[in-house]
C-alpha positions in Angstrom: -81.9 163.3 111.9 -79.2 162.5 109.4 -78.3 159.0 108.0 -75.5 158.3 110.5 -77.8 159.2 113.5 -80.6 157.0 112.1 -78.3 154.1 111.4 -76.6 154.2 114.8 -79.9 154.4 116.6 -81.3 151.5 114.7 -78.3 149.4 115.6 -78.6 150.2 119.3 -82.4 149.7 119.7 -83.0 146.9 117.1 -82.4 144.1 119.8 -84.9 145.7 122.1 -87.5 146.0 119.3 -87.0 142.3 118.6 -87.3 141.6 122.4 -90.7 143.3 122.4 -91.8 141.3 119.5 -90.7 138.1 121.2 -93.2 138.9 124.0 -96.0 138.1 121.5 -94.6 134.7 120.4 -96.8 132.0 121.9 -95.4 129.7 124.6 -94.0 126.4 123.5 -92.1 127.9 120.5 -88.7 127.7 122.2 -86.8 126.8 119.1 -88.4 129.6 117.1 -87.6 132.1 119.9 -84.0 131.0 120.0 -83.8 131.3 116.2 -85.3 134.7 116.1 -82.9 135.9 118.9 -79.9 134.4 117.0 -81.0 136.1 113.8 -81.4 139.4 115.7 -77.9 139.2 117.0 -76.5 138.5 113.5 -78.5 141.4 112.0 -77.3 143.6 114.8 -73.7 142.6 114.1 -74.3 143.4 110.4 -75.6 146.8 111.5 -72.4 147.3 113.5 -70.4 146.5 110.4 -72.6 149.1 108.6 -71.5 151.6 111.2 -67.9 150.9 110.1 -68.9 151.7 106.6 -70.1 155.2 107.6 -67.6 158.0 106.8 -64.8 157.5 109.3 -61.3 158.9 109.2 -58.9 156.7 111.2 -56.4 159.6 111.3 -58.8 161.8 113.3 -58.6 161.3 117.1 -61.9 163.0 117.9 -65.5 162.0 117.7 -67.1 161.2 114.4 -70.6 160.8 113.1 -71.8 162.6 116.2 -75.4 163.8 116.6 -77.3 165.3 119.4 -81.1 165.6 119.8 -82.9 167.4 122.7 -84.3 164.8 125.1 -85.1 166.3 128.6 -84.6 170.0 127.9 -85.5 171.1 131.4 -82.4 169.4 132.7 -80.2 170.0 129.6 -80.1 166.3 128.8 -79.6 165.3 125.2 -79.7 162.2 123.1 -76.1 162.5 122.3 -74.1 159.8 120.6 -70.9 159.4 118.5 -68.3 157.0 117.3 -64.5 157.2 117.9 -61.5 154.9 117.5 -62.1 153.2 120.8 -65.9 152.7 120.7 -65.9 151.3 117.2 -63.9 148.1 117.8 -65.8 147.6 121.1 -69.1 147.7 119.1 -67.7 145.1 116.8 -66.6 142.9 119.7 -70.0 143.3 121.4 -71.9 142.2 118.3 -69.6 139.2 117.7 -69.6 138.0 121.3 -73.4 138.3 121.4 -73.7 135.9 118.5 -71.3 133.5 120.2 -73.1 133.8 123.5 -76.5 133.0 121.9 -75.0 129.9 120.2 -73.5 128.8 123.5 -76.9 129.2 125.2 -78.8 127.2 122.7 -79.1 124.3 125.1 -81.1 126.3 127.6 -84.6 125.0 128.2 -85.8 126.9 131.2 -87.9 130.0 130.5 -86.5 130.4 127.1 -88.6 133.4 126.1 -87.6 135.4 129.2 -83.9 134.5 128.7 -83.9 135.7 125.1 -85.8 138.9 125.9 -83.3 139.8 128.7 -80.4 138.8 126.4 -81.5 141.2 123.7 -82.1 144.1 126.1 -78.7 143.4 127.5 -77.2 143.8 124.1 -78.9 147.2 123.6 -77.4 148.3 126.9 -73.9 147.3 126.0 -74.1 149.0 122.6 -75.5 152.1 124.1 -72.8 152.4 126.7 -70.1 152.5 124.1 -71.9 155.2 122.1 -73.5 157.5 124.6 -71.9 160.9 125.3 -74.4 162.5 127.5 -73.7 161.6 131.1 -77.4 160.8 131.9 -77.9 158.8 128.7 -74.7 156.8 129.5 -76.1 156.1 133.0 -79.4 154.9 131.6 -77.7 152.5 129.2 -75.5 151.3 132.1 -78.5 150.4 134.2 -80.2 148.8 131.2 -77.2 146.6 130.9 -76.9 145.7 134.6 -80.5 144.7 135.3 -80.8 142.0 132.7 -77.4 140.7 133.7 -78.6 140.3 137.3 -81.5 138.1 136.2 -79.5 136.2 133.7 -77.0 135.2 136.4 -79.6 134.6 139.1 -81.9 132.4 137.0 -79.7 130.7 134.4 -76.3 130.8 136.1 -74.2 128.0 137.5 -74.5 126.0 140.7 -73.9 129.1 142.9 -76.0 131.4 140.8 -77.9 132.9 143.8 -74.7 133.9 145.6 -73.2 135.2 142.3 -76.3 137.2 141.5 -76.5 138.8 145.0 -72.7 139.6 144.9 -73.1 141.1 141.4 -76.1 143.1 142.6 -74.3 144.5 145.6 -71.1 145.5 143.7 -73.0 147.1 140.8 -75.5 148.8 143.1 -72.6 150.4 145.1 -70.9 151.4 141.9 -74.0 152.8 140.3 -74.9 154.9 143.3 -71.4 156.4 143.3 -71.6 157.0 139.6 -75.0 158.7 140.0 -73.7 160.9 142.8 -70.7 161.9 140.6 -72.9 162.8 137.7 -75.2 164.9 139.9 -72.2 166.7 141.4 -70.9 167.5 137.9 -74.3 168.6 136.8 -75.0 171.0 139.8 -71.4 172.3 140.2 -70.1 172.7 136.7 -71.2 173.2 133.1 -70.0 169.7 132.2 -73.0 167.7 131.0 -71.4 165.6 128.2 -68.3 163.4 127.8 -67.2 165.4 124.8 -66.8 168.6 126.8 -64.4 166.9 129.1 -62.1 166.0 126.2 -62.2 169.6 125.0 -61.4 170.9 128.5 -58.5 168.5 128.8 -57.1 169.5 125.4 -57.3 173.1 126.4 -55.5 172.3 129.7 -52.7 170.5 127.8 -52.3 173.5 125.5 -52.1 175.9 128.5 -49.5 173.6 130.1 -47.4 173.6 126.9 -47.5 177.4 126.6 -46.4 177.7 130.3 -43.5 175.3 129.6 -42.4 177.3 126.6 -42.6 180.6 128.6 -40.5 179.1 131.4 -37.9 177.7 129.0 -37.6 181.1 127.3 -37.2 182.9 130.6 -34.4 180.6 131.7 -32.6 180.8 128.4 
């Protein structure tokens, strides 16, 4: 694993590691738990800024700092991540909004430990969604993001939190099932297992279309 792969992985999973550590903090330490969570979001944002410091050419449209490690080899599933010009600003936005959200939630007094643990796991899910290139890995991060969000809405939401949580659950469940079906159809009916391959195929398709257009233009000249 090279430096970029290690750094990106640390940025993604650091919030979850802190969430696991929070489980061992004794009850009644609400202010300490909030402080640790806030510091974790700040450190994560610093890590995202560090990702920006990795070798990155803004004139290149493709993926950069990509790495792929075997994960579930029997199903051709890899731990495949990379950064591009779209995901990078979204990572920065996620890190910044997480800090602001934790500051805004400082007044919470109900089940503070559970809230902070779910919040940090949610941040890992959001960061992973923007970096994952393997379809299955993307789906895992997507579900990791949705589950904490459901409980955050249902327990710490507004006056109609139960209604909002159930509505959120139904919409996301329907979307997640459709997404899983689409991923399985792609897996069993094509060789497409990663998002990068789709981009390559589209590029080749565009090249073929341009060649056909040139041939037709030459024929009519």
